[in-house]
C-alpha angles and dihedrals in degrees: 000000000000124000110253122214129171121253109253091224107043103009096236111156105246133173110259093239090060095052118100123214109225139150105258116186092338101313135082113264137173109224136179124249091256092057091046089057096045103036101053093131092059098044128093111186107224095211107033118178119262119260098221116092106223143046113270109233109181093174092065099040119109091235090068093055 
């Protein structure tokens, strides 16, 4: 049986593994998937993916030689 916690935005009881940790209006919040889909304008993702397309490997770059 999963542990149920309320969504910090709407209060819906949600299993913990379905809650997402995001920055909502300037503070950390755990919100349900429905709120993630509807509140995109208010959400800053704390660990957004990088925009560059490859792994940076400074040990194999020519600048390090």
